[in-house]
N, C-alpha and C positions, 0 to 999 in steps of 0.2 A: 847268285852268281858263283860259279865254281871257282876254286882256288887257282886253277891254271889261266882261267879267263882273267882274274884279277892281276895275275903276274904279267900276262901279256899287256893289258891296259896300262900298267904302271910302267912298262918298258916303252910303249907307245907315247905315254904322257911326257916321259923326260926325253924322248928323241924328237918329239913334234916341234916343228917350228912354224913361224908365221911368215908372211909375204916379205919381210925384211930380210930373210935368210935365202930367198930364192934368187939364184943367178941367172936362170933361163928366163929370157923375155916371154917366150911362150907360156910357160907354167905360171910366171908372175901374172900375166894378163888373164889367163884362165882363172887363176885364184882370185884376183881383185875384181874383174869385170864380170865374173859369173858365179863362182862359189860363195863369195862373200855377200852376193846380192840375194841369195835365197835365205828367207827368215829362219832364225834359230828355231829349234824344235820342230822341224817339218820331216815329212816322210821322204824315204829314198826316192820314191817316184818322182817328187818335186825336184830333187836334186838331179835326177837323170834327165828330166824333161828341160830343165834350165841348161844343163850341160850339152844336151843335144842341139838345142836352139843356138848356143854360142859356138859349137864346133862346126855346124852347117855354115857359118859365115865365114869361117877359115877353111872350108872345103874338106872337112873330115867326116867320116861316116862312123857314127858311134853304134855299137851294138851292145845289148844287155845280156848279162849272165846272172842267173839267180844265185849261183854259188861258184867258186873257183873250180870245182871238179867239172862243172859243164863247159868250161872254157877248153878243157883238154879235148872235147869231143868236136869243137868247132874248128873250122879252117881259118887260119889266121892270114890268109892272103885273099882280101876282098876285092875283087876286080883291080883296077889300076890306081884307085883312088886311096889315100892315106886312111888308116883305120885306127879306131880306139875301141876299147872294151870298157864297159862299166860293170864291176864285179861286186856283188853284195855278199856280206858274211865272210870276208876275207880272214876273220879272226874267230870263226865259229867255234872251233875246236883244234886239237894239235895237228890233225891231218891237213885241215885247211890252211892252217898257219905255215906248215911245212911246204905245201903246194905254192903259197903265195911267195914264199921265200925262194923257190926254185924258180918261179915265173920271173921274178925281178932280175935274176941273173942270166935270163935267156938272152942269147945274142941277137935275136930277131926283134927284140923290144928295146926302144932306145929310152923311153921315159916310162917310169912306174911311179905312181903316186898313192900313198897309204894314208886315207882319211878316217881310219879305224872302222867305221860302220861300212864303208865301201872303199875299192880300189879302183884306180883307172890306169890302164896301160896304153901306149901309144906307140905306133911305128912312125918314126919321124927321121928319115935317113939324113938329114941335114944337121943333126945334133948328136953330140957325144952321148954314150949312155950314162944316164943319172937315174937315181931313185930318190924320191923325196918322202919324208913323213911330215905330214902337214896338218895344222888344225883346220876345220871346216869353217869355224866361226872366228870372227875378229875378236882379239882380245883387248885391243885398244879403242 
């Protein structure tokens, strides 16, 4: 692991919180009823599938991006239904880290969640803009 990646992970680790620090009911339910239900040490594909199943129940369209730079080439207005993106490798290198930081500040994205190995962004017009840094797995 490169020195830069160790620094990024250390920052993530000290910023990350669990479900007790989440004030958004939408994010709290996503975390407790979906993300925490995925077994530890599983693949990103399993996380994506579980999140996709969960979001379908709340009428969201989830799209996959293999890296953050791929997101820039996609159109973020998908029909009229609310959308979300699952982005892997958001901390791959300095460039992707900077892109992730700029995306979290984008005015068209109301919710962004950093889970270290992947990130989620949501269009949720009825919610104030928030950025979360959360643990994927329960600590308690």
